[in-house]
LOROLO-362852 format. One line per 8 residues: number of its first residue (from 1); for each residue x, y negated, z of N, C-alpha, C. Coordinates in steps of 0.1 Angstrom, whole numbers, plus 2048, in hexadecimal, padded with zeros to 3 digits. Layout:
NUM) X,Y,Z,X,Y,Z,X,Y,Z; ...
END
This chain:
1) 644,BE6,84A,648,BE7,83A,651,BDC,837; 65C,BDE,82F,665,BD5,82C,65F,BCA,823; 663,BBD,825,65D,BB3,81C,665,BB1,810; 65E,BB1,804,666,BB1,7F6,65E,BA5,7F1; 664,BA0,7E4,65D,B98,7DC,650,B9B,7D7; 64D,BA9,7D8,641,BAD,7D1,636,BAD,7DD; 639,BAF,7EA,62F,BAE,7F2,62F,BA2,7FC; 638,B9A,7FA,637,B8D,801,62D,B83,7FD
9) 626,B7C,805,61B,B73,801,621,B67,7FA; 61B,B62,7EE,622,B55,7E8,61F,B4A,7F1; 629,B40,7EF,626,B32,7F5,61D,B2C,7EB; 615,B24,7F4,60B,B1C,7EC,609,B0D,7F2; 607,B04,7E9,604,AF7,7ED,5F7,AF1,7E5; 5F1,AE8,7EB,5E6,AE0,7E4,5EB,AD3,7E0; 5ED,AD0,7D3,5F1,AC2,7CE,5E6,ABB,7CA; 5E5,AAE,7CE,5DB,AA4,7CD,5E0,A99,7C4
17) 5DC,A95,7B9,5E0,A8A,7B1,5D4,A80,7B1; 5D5,A75,7B5,5C9,A6A,7B5,5D1,A5E,7B1; 5CA,A57,7A9,5CD,A49,7A4,5C4,A3E,7A6; 5B9,A43,7AF,5AE,A38,7B0,5A2,A38,7A6; 5A7,A41,79A,59D,A42,78E,599,A51,78C; 5A2,A5A,78F,59F,A68,78E,5A7,A6F,798; 5A2,A79,79D,5AA,A82,7A7,5AA,A8F,7A1; 5B4,A96,7A3,5B7,AA4,79F,5BC,AAB,7AB
25) 5B9,AB7,7AC,5BB,AC1,7B7,5C1,ACE,7B1; 5CC,AD2,7B3,5D1,ADD,7AD,5D8,AE6,7B7; 5D9,AF3,7B6,5DF,AFD,7C0,5EA,B03,7B8; 5F5,B01,7BE,601,B08,7B8,607,B13,7C1; 60B,B1E,7BD,612,B27,7C4,61E,B2D,7BD; 627,B33,7C6,634,B39,7C2,638,B44,7C8; 640,B4D,7C3,645,B59,7CB,653,B59,7C7; 65B,B58,7D3,66A,B56,7D0,66D,B4A,7CA
33) 677,B4A,7C1,67B,B3D,7BB,677,B3D,7AC; 66B,B44,7AA,665,B43,79D,660,B35,79B; 65B,B32,78E,655,B25,78C,647,B25,793; 642,B1A,798,635,B19,79F,62A,B1B,794; 61F,B22,797,614,B24,790,609,B1D,794; 603,B15,78A,5F4,B0F,78F,5E8,B1A,78E; 5E3,B1B,79A,5D8,B24,79B,5CB,B1F,795; 5C9,B13,798,5BD,B0C,794,5BD,AFD,796
41) 5B5,AF6,78F,5B6,AE6,78E,5A7,AE1,78E; 5A3,AD8,795,596,AD1,795,599,AC4,796; 58F,ABB,791,590,AAD,793,582,AA6,796; 584,A9A,79A,578,A91,79E,57A,A83,79A; 56F,A7F,794,56F,A70,791,56A,A65,79A; 566,A6B,7A7,561,A64,7B1,56A,A59,7B5; 567,A4E,7B8,572,A43,7BB,576,A41,7C8; 56E,A45,7D2,572,A45,7E0,578,A53,7E2
49) 585,A51,7E9,58F,A5E,7E9,58A,A67,7F2; 582,A67,7FF,57C,A71,804,572,A78,7FE; 56A,A73,7F5,560,A78,7EF,567,A80,7E4; 56F,A7A,7DA,576,A81,7D0,57E,A8E,7D5; 586,A8D,7E0,58C,A98,7E5,583,AA2,7E9; 578,A9F,7F0,56F,AAA,7F5,568,AB1,7E8; 564,AAA,7DC,55F,AAF,7D2,568,AB8,7CA; 575,AB5,7C8,57F,ABD,7C0,582,ACA,7CA
57) 582,AC9,7D7,583,AD6,7E0,579,ADE,7DF; 56F,AD9,7DE,561,AE0,7DE,562,AE8,7D0; 565,AE2,7C6,565,AE8,7B9,570,AF5,7B7; 579,AF2,7BE,585,AFD,7BE,57F,B0A,7C8; 578,B06,7D2,571,B11,7DB,569,B19,7D4; 560,B11,7CA,557,B17,7C1,55C,B22,7B9; 568,B1F,7B4,570,B29,7AC,577,B34,7B4; 573,B35,7C0,579,B3F,7CA,588,B3E,7CB
65) 58E,B32,7CB,59B,B2D,7CF,59D,B2C,7DC; 5A6,B34,7E4,5A8,B32,7F1,5B2,B26,7F2; 5AE,B1C,7FB,5B5,B0E,7FC,5BF,B11,806; 5CD,B0C,803,5D8,B0D,80C,5D4,AFF,815; 5DA,B00,822,5D8,AF5,82A,5E4,AEA,826; 5EE,AEF,820,5FA,AE6,81D,5F5,ADD,811; 5F8,AD2,813,5F4,AC7,80A,5FE,ABE,806; 5FF,AB7,7FA,607,AAE,7F6,5FE,AA4,7ED
73) 602,A96,7EC,5FA,A8E,7E4,604,A85,7DB; 600,A83,7CD,606,A7A,7C6,5FE,A6D,7C3; 603,A62,7C4,5FD,A55,7C4,604,A4B,7BD; 600,A42,7B6,607,A38,7AF,60A,A2D,7BA; 606,A2F,7C5,60B,A24,7CF,617,A29,7D7; 61D,A35,7D4,629,A38,7D7,632,A37,7CB; 63D,A2F,7CD,646,A2B,7C3,653,A31,7C4; 65C,A35,7BA,669,A3B,7BA,673,A34,7B4
81) 67D,A33,7B8,68A,A2D,7B2,696,A32,7B6; 6A1,A32,7AE,6AF,A36,7B1,6B5,A2C,7B8; 6BA,A2D,7C4,6C1,A23,7CA,6D1,A25,7CD; 6DB,A1C,7CC,6E7,A1F,7D0,6E9,A18,7DE; 6ED,A21,7E7,6ED,A1E,7F5,6FB,A20,7FB; 6FE,A18,806,70C,A1D,80C,709,A28,815; 703,A33,813,700,A3D,81D,705,A4B,816; 70F,A50,81C,714,A5E,818,70C,A69,81D
89) 707,A72,814,6FC,A7D,817,705,A87,820; 712,A88,81F,71A,A90,828,71B,A8B,836; 71A,A7D,837,71A,A77,845,70D,A70,846; 701,A77,848,6F3,A71,848,6F2,A69,855; 6EC,A5B,851,6E9,A55,85A,6DD,A58,863; 6DB,A52,86F,6CE,A53,875,6C2,A51,86F; 6B8,A58,870,6AB,A55,869,6A8,A47,868; 6A7,A41,874,6A2,A34,875,6AB,A29,86B
97) 6B7,A2B,86B,6C0,A24,865,6BF,A25,857; 6BF,A32,852,6BD,A36,844,6AE,A2F,83E; 6A5,A31,846,697,A2D,844,699,A1D,841; 69F,A15,849,69F,A08,847,6A8,A03,83B; 6B1,A0A,838,6BA,A07,82D,6B4,A0A,820; 6AC,A16,820,6A3,A18,814,698,A10,813; 691,A0C,81C,686,A01,81C,68A,9F4,817; 695,9F0,81D,69B,9E2,816,69C,9E1,809
105) 6A1,9EC,803,6A3,9ED,7F4,695,9EE,7EC; 68B,9F7,7F2,680,9FA,7EB,675,9F0,7EB; 675,9EA,7F8,669,9E1,7FA,666,9D8,7EF; 671,9CF,7EB,66F,9C6,7DF,668,9CE,7D2; 66D,9D9,7D1,668,9E0,7C3,65A,9E4,7C7; 656,9E9,7D1,648,9ED,7D4,63E,9E1,7D3; 643,9D6,7DA,63B,9CB,7D9,638,9C7,7CB; 641,9C6,7C4,642,9C2,7B4,637,9C9,7AD
113) 637,9D7,7AF,630,9E0,7A7,623,9E3,7AD; 61E,9DE,7B8,612,9E1,7C0,608,9D7,7B9; 5FA,9DD,7B9,5F0,9D4,7B7,5F0,9CE,7A8; 5F6,9D6,79F,5F5,9D0,792,5F1,9DC,789; 5E5,9DC,784,5E0,9E6,77B,5D8,9E0,770; 5DA,9E0,764,5D3,9D9,759,5C3,9DF,758; 5BC,9D8,752,5AE,9DC,750,5AD,9E9,748; 5B5,9E7,73D,5B6,9F3,731,5BB,A00,73A
121) 5C5,9FF,742,5CA,A0C,748,5BF,A11,751; 5B6,A08,757,5AC,A0F,760,5A1,A14,757; 59E,A0E,74D,593,A12,743,598,A21,73D; 5A5,A22,738,5A9,A2F,735,5AB,A38,73E; 5AF,A36,74A,5B0,A3E,755,5A2,A43,75A; 598,A3C,758,58A,A40,75D,585,A49,751; 58B,A49,745,586,A51,73A,57D,A4A,731; 57B,A3C,733,571,A34,72B,577,A31,71D
129) 584,A30,71D,58B,A2C,710,598,A36,70C; 599,A36,6FE,5A6,A3F,6FC,5B1,A34,6F8; 5BC,A3A,6F5,5C7,A31,6F1,5C4,A29,6E2; 5BD,A32,6DA,5B8,A2C,6CD,5AE,A20,6D0; 5A5,A23,6DA,59D,A18,6DE,5A2,A0A,6E2; 5AD,A0C,6EA,5B3,A01,6EF,5BA,9FA,6E3; 5C1,A00,6DB,5C7,9FA,6CF,5BD,9F2,6C6; 5B1,9F9,6C5,5A6,9F2,6BC,5A2,9E4,6C4
137) 59F,9E6,6D1,59C,9DA,6D9,5A5,9CF,6DA; 5B2,9D2,6D9,5BC,9C8,6D9,5BD,9C1,6CB; 5BB,9C8,6C1,5BB,9C2,6B4,5B0,9B9,6B3; 5A4,9BE,6B7,598,9B5,6B5,598,9AB,6BD; 59F,9AB,6CA,59F,9A0,6D3,5A9,995,6CC; 5B4,99A,6C6,5BC,991,6BF,5B5,988,6B4; 5AC,98F,6AD,5A6,989,6A4,59B,980,6A8; 595,982,6B5,58C,97A,6BB,591,96E,6BF
145) 59E,96F,6C5,5A5,963,6C9,5A8,959,6BF; 5AB,95E,6B2,5AE,957,6A8,5A1,94F,6A2; 597,955,6A4,589,94F,6A1,583,947,6AC; 58A,944,6B8,586,93C,6C1,57D,943,6CD; 57C,94F,6CC,578,958,6D7,57F,95A,6E1; 579,95F,6EE,582,960,6F9,58E,96B,6F7; 589,975,6F0,594,981,6EE,596,988,6FB; 58E,989,705,590,991,711,58D,99F,70E
153) 599,9A7,714,598,9B4,710,589,9BB,714; 585,9BA,71F,579,9C0,726,56D,9BC,71D; 56C,9B0,71A,560,9A8,712,560,9B0,703; 56D,9B0,6FD,56C,9B5,6F1,56A,9C5,6F1; 56D,9CC,6FB,56A,9DB,6FA,55C,9DD,6FD; 554,9D4,703,544,9D5,704,53F,9D2,6F8; 543,9C6,6F0,53E,9C2,6E3,540,9CC,6D9; 54B,9D5,6DA,54D,9DF,6D0,546,9EC,6D3
161) 53F,9EC,6DE,537,9F8,6E2,53F,A03,6E6; 54B,A00,6EA,554,A0B,6F0,552,A0F,6FE; 54E,A05,706,54A,A07,714,53E,A00,717; 536,A03,722,52B,9FB,726,52E,9F0,730; 525,9E6,733,528,9DC,73C,52B,9E1,74A; 523,9EB,74D,525,9F3,75A,533,9F8,75B; 538,9FF,751,546,A04,752,550,9F9,754; 54E,9EF,74C,558,9E3,74E,557,9DD,75C
169) 54B,9DA,761,54A,9D5,76F,551,9DF,779; 54F,9EC,776,555,9F6,780,565,9F4,77F; 56A,9F3,774,579,9F1,771,57E,9E4,779; 576,9DB,776,57B,9CC,77D,57A,9CE,78B; 570,9D5,791,570,9D7,79E,57C,9DF,7A4; 580,9E9,79D,58C,9F1,7A1,598,9E8,7A1; 599,9E1,796,5A5,9D8,795,5A6,9CD,79F; 59A,9C8,7A4,59B,9BE,7B0,59E,9C5,7BD
177) 599,9D1,7BF,59D,9D8,7CC,5AB,9DD,7CC; 5B1,9DF,7BF,5BF,9E3,7C1,5C8,9D6,7C3; 5C2,9CA,7BF,5CA,9BE,7BF,5CB,9B9,7CE; 5C0,9BE,7D5,5BF,9BA,7E3,5C6,9C3,7EC; 5CD,9CE,7E7,5D3,9D7,7F0,5E1,9D0,7F7; 5E3,9D3,802,5ED,9CC,808,5F9,9D6,80C; 605,9D3,80A,610,9DC,80D,615,9D8,81A; 614,9E1,824,618,9DE,832,626,9E4,834
185) 628,9E8,83F,635,9EF,843,637,9FC,839; 642,9FC,833,646,A06,82A,64C,A13,82F; 646,A1E,82C,64C,A2A,830,653,A31,823; 65D,A38,826,666,A3D,81B,66B,A4C,81B; 66F,A50,813,675,A5E,811,680,A5C,807; 68B,A66,809,696,A65,801,69D,A73,7FF; 6A4,A72,7F5,6AB,A80,7F0,6B9,A7C,7EA; 6C5,A82,7ED,6D2,A7F,7EA,6D4,A83,7DC
193) 6DB,A7B,7D3,6DD,A7E,7C5,6EC,A81,7C2; 6F4,A76,7C1,703,A79,7BE,70B,A6C,7C2; 717,A6B,7C3,71F,A5F,7C6,71E,A56,7BA; 71D,A4A,7BF,71C,A3E,7B6,729,A36,7B3; 734,A3A,7BC,741,A32,7BC,741,A28,7C6; 74D,A25,7CA,751,A19,7D3,748,A19,7DF; 748,A25,7E6,741,A26,7F2,733,A26,7F3; 72B,A28,7E8,71D,A29,7E7,719,A37,7E0
201) 70C,A3A,7E4,708,A46,7DD,6F8,A44,7D9; 6F6,A4C,7CE,6E9,A4B,7CA,6DF,A52,7D1; 6D2,A4C,7D3,6C8,A53,7DA,6BA,A52,7D1; 6B3,A5C,7D2,6A6,A5D,7CC,69C,A59,7D7; 696,A4D,7D8,68E,A49,7E2,681,A45,7DE; 676,A48,7E8,669,A42,7E4,663,A3B,7F0; 658,A33,7EF,653,A2C,7FB,645,A2A,7F6; 63D,A27,802,62F,A23,801,62B,A1C,80E
209) 61F,A16,80D,61A,A10,81B,617,A1A,824; 61A,A15,831,618,A1F,83D,608,A20,83D; 5FF,A16,83B,5F1,A17,83E,5EC,A20,832; 5F0,A20,827,5EE,A2A,81C,5EE,A37,821; 5FD,A3B,828,5FF,A48,82C,5F7,A4D,837; 5F2,A44,840,5EA,A46,84B,5DC,A4A,845; 5D6,A41,83C,5CA,A44,838,5C9,A51,82F; 5D2,A55,829,5D4,A60,821,5D4,A6E,82A
217) 5DB,A6B,835,5DC,A76,840,5D0,A79,845; 5C7,A6F,849,5BA,A70,851,5B2,A77,846; 5B1,A72,83A,5A8,A78,82F,5AB,A87,82E; 5B7,A8C,82D,5BA,A99,82B,5B7,AA3,838; 5BA,A9C,844,5B7,AA3,84F,5A7,AA4,84F; 5A0,A9D,84A,590,A9C,84C,58C,AAA,843; 595,AAE,83A,58F,ABA,831,598,AC6,836; 59F,AC4,842,5A5,AD1,847,5B2,AD2,841
225) 5B9,AC8,83A,5C5,ACA,833,5D0,AC3,83B; 5DD,AC9,839,5E9,AC3,842,5F0,ABD,836; 5EF,AAF,835,5F7,AA8,82B,606,AA7,830; 60D,AAD,826,61D,AAC,82A,626,AA2,825; 622,A9C,819,628,A93,812,621,A8B,807; 625,A7F,804,622,A77,7F9,62C,A76,7EE; 628,A76,7E3,631,A77,7D7,62D,A6B,7CD; 636,A68,7C7,631,A5D,7BB,62B,A64,7B0
233) 620,A5E,7AA,617,A63,7A0,621,A63,792; 62B,A59,793,633,A5A,788,642,A5B,78D; 648,A66,789,656,A6A,78E,657,A79,793; 64F,A7F,792,64F,A90,796,650,A97,78A; 64C,A93,77E,64D,A9E,773,65B,AA4,770; 665,A9C,774,673,AA1,770,676,AAE,779; 66F,AAF,786,672,AB9,78D,66A,AC7,788; 660,AC4,781,658,AD0,779,662,AD8,76F
241) 66D,AD1,76B,675,AD8,761,67D,AE2,769; 67E,AEF,764,685,AFA,769,694,AFA,766; 69B,B03,76C,6AA,B01,76A,6AD,B03,75D; 6A4,B0A,754,6AA,B0B,745,6A7,AFE,73C; 6A3,AF5,744,69F,AE7,73D,6AC,AE1,737; 6AD,AD9,72C,6B9,AD3,727,6C0,ACB,734; 6CC,ACC,734,6D3,AC4,73F,6D5,AB6,73E; 6D2,AB1,731,6D3,AA2,72D,6C6,AA0,727
249) 6BF,A99,72F,6B0,A95,72A,6AB,A89,730; 6A0,A84,729,697,A7B,72F,689,A7F,731; 682,A7B,73C,676,A80,73E,66D,A72,73F; 663,A70,736,65B,A66,736,64D,A69,73C; 646,A62,745,639,A64,74B,630,A59,74A; 623,A5B,748,61A,A50,746,60F,A55,74F; 60C,A4B,758,600,A4D,760,5FD,A41,768; 5EF,A3E,76B,5EC,A34,773,5F0,A27,770
257) 5F0,A24,764,5F5,A18,760,606,A17,761; 60C,A20,763,61A,A21,766,621,A28,75B; 62E,A24,757,636,A2D,74E,644,A2E,756; 647,A3B,757,655,A3E,75E,65E,A46,755; 669,A43,757,674,A49,751,681,A4D,757; 681,A5B,759,68C,A60,761,697,A68,758; 6A4,A63,75B,6AE,A69,753,6B7,A73,75A; 6B7,A7E,754,6BF,A8A,75A,6CD,A8C,751
265) 6D7,A8D,75A,6E4,A91,755,6E9,A9C,75B; 6ED,AA5,755,6F2,AB2,75D,6E6,AB8,766; 6D9,AB6,761,6CE,ABA,766,6CB,AB1,773; 6D2,AA7,777,6CE,A9F,783,6CA,A92,780; 6C3,A8C,789,6BE,A7F,786,6C9,A75,788; 6CA,A6B,77E,6D4,A60,77F,6CD,A53,77F; 6C0,A52,77A,6BA,A46,779,6A9,A49,77A; 6A2,A41,77F,693,A41,77E,68D,A34,77E
273) 688,A30,772,681,A22,76F,672,A23,76E; 66A,A1C,776,65B,A19,775,658,A0C,771; 650,A0B,768,64B,9FE,765,63A,9FF,762; 633,9F3,760,625,9F2,75D,622,9F6,74E; 618,9FD,74A,614,9FE,73E,60C,9F1,739; 610,9E9,72F,60A,9DD,72D,5FE,9E1,725; 5F5,9D6,723,5E9,9D9,71D,5E9,9DE,70F; 5F2,9DE,708,5F2,9E2,6FA,5F6,9F1,6FA
281) 5F9,9F7,708,5FA,A05,709,609,A09,705; 60B,A17,705,618,A1E,703,61B,A1E,6F5; 627,A1A,6F1,62B,A1B,6E3,639,A23,6E3; 63C,A27,6D7,649,A2E,6D6,655,A25,6DA; 653,A18,6D5,65E,A0E,6D9,65E,A0A,6E8; 652,A0C,6EF,654,A09,6FD,65C,A14,703; 659,A1F,6FF,65F,A2B,706,66F,A2C,701; 672,A27,6F4,680,A28,6F0,687,A1D,6F8
289) 681,A13,6FC,688,A08,703,68B,A0C,711; 684,A15,717,685,A1A,724,691,A24,726; 692,A2C,71A,69D,A37,71B,6AA,A32,71C; 6B3,A37,725,6C0,A33,728,6CA,A3C,722; 6D3,A3A,71A,6DC,A41,714,6D6,A49,708; 6DD,A56,705,6D9,A5D,6FA,6D5,A6D,6FE; 6CC,A6E,705,6C9,A7D,709,6C8,A86,6FE; 6C9,A93,701,6C8,A9D,6F6,6B8,AA0,6F5
297) 6AF,A9E,6FD,6A0,AA1,6FD,699,A98,704; 68C,A96,6FF,683,A8D,707,677,A96,70A; 674,A94,718,668,A9C,71B,65D,A92,720; 651,A96,71D,645,A8C,721,63A,A91,729; 635,A89,733,62A,A8F,73D,620,A83,73E; 615,A87,744,60B,A7B,747,5FE,A7E,740; 5F7,A73,73F,5EB,A74,739,5EC,A78,72A; 5E4,A80,725,5E4,A86,716,5E2,A7B,70E
305) 5DA,A70,710,5D7,A66,707,5E4,A5D,704; 5EE,A5C,70D,5F9,A55,70B,605,A60,704; 604,A6D,709,60F,A75,705,60E,A79,6F7; 603,A7D,6F2,602,A83,6E4,608,A79,6DA; 604,A6C,6DA,60A,A64,6CF,619,A62,6D1; 61E,A60,6DE,62C,A61,6E0,634,A6C,6DC; 62F,A78,6DE,637,A85,6DB,637,A85,6C9; 62D,A7F,6C2,62E,A81,6B5,636,A73,6B1
313) 637,A6A,6B7,63F,A5E,6B1,64D,A5B,6B6; 650,A60,6C1,65D,A5E,6C7,668,A65,6C1; 666,A71,6BB,672,A77,6B5,677,A6F,6A7; 66E,A6B,6A2,671,A62,696,677,A54,699; 672,A4F,6A4,677,A41,6A9,686,A44,6AF; 686,A4E,6B9,694,A50,6C1,69D,A5A,6BA; 698,A62,6B0,6A1,A6B,6AC,6A5,A77,6B5; 69B,A7A,6BE,69F,A85,6C7,691,A8F,6C9
321) 693,A9B,6CB,687,AA4,6CE,67F,A9F,6D9; 673,AA0,6D9,669,A9C,6E4,65F,AA5,6E7; 65D,AAA,6F3,652,AB4,6F5,64C,AB3,701; 63F,AB7,704,637,AB5,70E,63D,AC1,71B; 63C,ABD,727,63F,AC6,732,634,ACF,734; 637,ADD,734,62D,AE5,736,62C,AEA,745; 620,AF0,74A,61E,AF4,758,618,B02,757; 620,B0B,75E,61A,B18,75D,60C,B1A,764
329) 603,B21,75E,5F6,B21,763,5EC,B18,75C; 5F0,B0D,757,5E9,B00,752,5E3,B05,743; 5D7,B00,740,5D3,B00,732,5DA,AF6,72A; 5DC,AF8,71E,5E3,AF0,716,5DE,AE0,717; 5D2,ADE,71A,5CE,AD1,71A,5D2,ACB,728; 5D5,AD5,731,5D8,ACE,740,5E7,ACD,741; 5F0,AD5,73A,5FD,AD6,73C,605,AC8,73E; 603,AC0,734,60A,AB3,736,605,AAA,740
337) 5F8,AAC,744,5F3,AA3,74F,5F8,AA8,75E; 5FB,AB4,75F,5FE,ABB,76C,60D,ABB,770; 615,AB7,765,625,AB9,768,629,AB2,775; 623,AA7,777,627,A9F,784,623,AA7,78F; 618,AAC,790,612,AB4,79C,61B,AC2,79D; 61F,AC7,793,627,AD3,792,635,AD0,797; 63A,AC5,795,648,AC1,799,647,ABE,7A7; 63D,AB6,7AD,63A,AB4,7BB,63A,AC0,7C2
345) 632,ACA,7BD,62F,AD7,7C3,63E,ADF,7C4; 645,ADD,7BA,653,AE3,7B9,65A,ADE,7C6; 65A,AD2,7C7,663,ACB,7D3,65D,AD0,7DF; 651,ACF,7E3,648,AD3,7EE,64D,AE2,7F1; 64D,AEA,7E9,650,AF7,7EA,65F,AFB,7EB; 668,AF1,7EA,675,AF5,7EB,67C,AFB,7E1; 678,AFB,7D4,67B,B03,7CA,688,AFA,7C1; 690,B00,7B9,699,AFA,7B2,693,AF2,7A8
353) 69A,AE6,7A8,692,ADB,79E,68C,AD1,7A6; 686,AD3,7B1,680,ACB,7B8,688,ABF,7BD; 695,ABF,7BE,69E,AB6,7C3,69C,AAA,7B9; 695,AAB,7AC,695,AA0,7A4,68A,A96,7A7; 684,A98,7B4,67B,A8E,7B7,67C,A8C,7C7; 675,A83,7CC,675,A80,7D8,667,A7F,7DF; 666,A80,7ED,659,A7E,7F2,658,A77,800; 64E,A71,804,64D,A69,811,646,A74,819
361) 64C,A79,825,647,A80,82D,639,A7A,834; 62D,A83,836,621,A7E,83A,623,A79,849; 62D,A7D,852,62E,A79,85E,63D,A75,861; 63F,A6B,869,64E,A69,86B,654,A74,873; 661,A77,872,668,A81,878,66A,A7F,887; 668,A8A,890,668,A88,89F,677,A85,8A2; 679,A79,8A7,687,A77,8AD,68A,A7E,8B8; 696,A86,8B7,69A,A8E,8C6,69A,A85,8D1
369) 694,A8B,8DC,692,A84,8E7,6A0,A7B,8EB; 6AB,A81,8EA,6B7,A7C,8EE,6BC,A6F,8E6; 6B5,A6F,8D8,6BA,A64,8D1,6AF,A57,8D3; 6A7,A59,8DC,69D,A4E,8DE,6A3,A45,8E8; 6A2,A37,8E3,6A8,A2E,8EE,6A1,A2E,8FB; 694,A31,8FD,68F,A32,908,695,A3D,911; 69A,A48,90C,6A0,A52,913,6AC,A4E,919; 6B5,A46,912,6C0,A41,919,6BE,A38,923
377) 6B4,A2F,921,6B1,A24,92B,6AB,A2A,938; 6A3,A37,936,69F,A3C,942,6AA,A43,949; 6B2,A49,941,6BE,A51,947,6C7,A49,94F; 6C8,A3E,949,6D3,A33,94E,6CC,A2E,95D; 6BF,A2B,95B,6B9,A26,967,6B8,A32,973; 6B7,A3E,96D,6B6,A49,979,6C3,A4A,97E; 6CF,A49,977,6DC,A4B,97D,6DE,A3E,988; 6DB,A33,983,6DD,A26,98B,6D5,A2A,999
385) 6C8,A2E,998,6C2,A31,9A4,6C6,A3B,9AD; 6CB,A46,9A5,6D1,A52,9AE,6DE,A4D,9B5; 6E6,A46,9AD,6F2,A3F,9B4,6F0,A38,9C1; 6E4,A2E,9BC,6E1,A25,9C8,6DA,A2C,9D4; 6D4,A37,9D1,6CC,A3F,9DC,6D9,A47,9E4; 6E2,A4C,9DC,6EC,A53,9E1,6F5,A4A,9EA; 6F8,A3D,9E6,6FF,A35,9ED,6F8,A30,9FB; 6EB,A2F,9F9,6E4,A29,A04,6E2,A34,A0F
393) 6E1,A41,A0A,6E0,A4D,A12,6EE,A4D,A1B; 6F8,A4C,A14,705,A4E,A1A,709,A42,A25; 705,A37,A20,705,A2C,A2B,6FE,A2D,A37; 6F2,A33,A34,6E8,A35,A40,6EE,A41,A49; 6F5,A4B,A42,6FA,A56,A49,706,A50,A52; 70C,A48,A4B,71A,A42,A52,716,A3A,A60; 70C,A31,A5C,707,A29,A67,702,A31,A73; 6FA,A3D,A6E,6F5,A44,A7A,700,A4B,A82
401) 70A,A51,A7B,716,A56,A81,71C,A4D,A8A; 71E,A40,A84,725,A36,A8D,71C,A32,A9A; 710,A33,A99,707,A30,AA5,708,A3C,AAE; 70A,A47,AA9,70A,A52,AB4,718,A53,ABA; 722,A4F,AB3,72E,A4F,AB9,72E,A44,AC3; 728,A38,AC2,729,A2D,ACC,720,A32,AD9; 715,A3A,AD6,70D,A3E,AE2,716,A49,AEA
END
């Protein structure tokens, strides 16, 4: 039977989004070059990743969802940036040389943004506080300081009855664990963008700790999943915009204590900025300060608690239309939260628009045998030995012949 668009099996991928506070697992599928559709999504609030992953997958199975073995993961410990490098995509460098070049540029950025998450961001991420709660606590803390009290965020939140002492202790424990994380050897992924002038080209690059990648790969393998790539938790939503999206736009993302701003011109990424969400939370002014130039439209994605106030306030502040990024198959409450996962899935499935993000391969590419230094060392040694053996054989033959002639 001839394979057509109608009888061909869809491509499917399991996208996992985890920020250490909440884990989401969503299955995306696509047929041809259509937009990916989210089949189902489940979540877990377990703090241990293996436990949270197992719970979310089990919940998907209970809904009779067939799980694909292909998997990708979005994490705040993978960070993305636009780099200007002396590397022409038309004349690609060897993988190892390109990796060193990208790592040299990314490492300071990753070190700077690692291990820093405010207590308010953790409490909001765990679902214990809302954005309105944070504003109330900050105001009350300021009044407390003026009255000679400590004014500490967590203590004020407990005094106001917004969280329990147990919830505060949990958040403090999470914060301390994140501060103890060590960034070791950085692994990278990259994607070409456009020339930057004067022998330099723009590249979209992301990086993360090698030990993180190894831990994630082992955790996924234990669940029978083949982890293909790591994506930044902030920086993928722009890829969720399909070809009909405005060609000149800005995408704002809020997640895991981070705010990201991706600028699109002619539908292509020209800049990507990521910064920490401060204790006072996200404001229209914060977003307006991040936006570069004058885009025609502004799109928003991330946690609903951050997005809804911004979508309402930003048009008046910035004078531009602002809307949330929708995801096919998602309920209205999920759409804005799942845009990053949809963008990563689009990239993983090789769909148009996926080039607006980058990923770190879950395994290093296999270096061709002839490109390995040991190959050439062994080859040269073999040649030397062969030449020496041949020379020795001929000398022996010559001496033997000479001896026979004398006899």
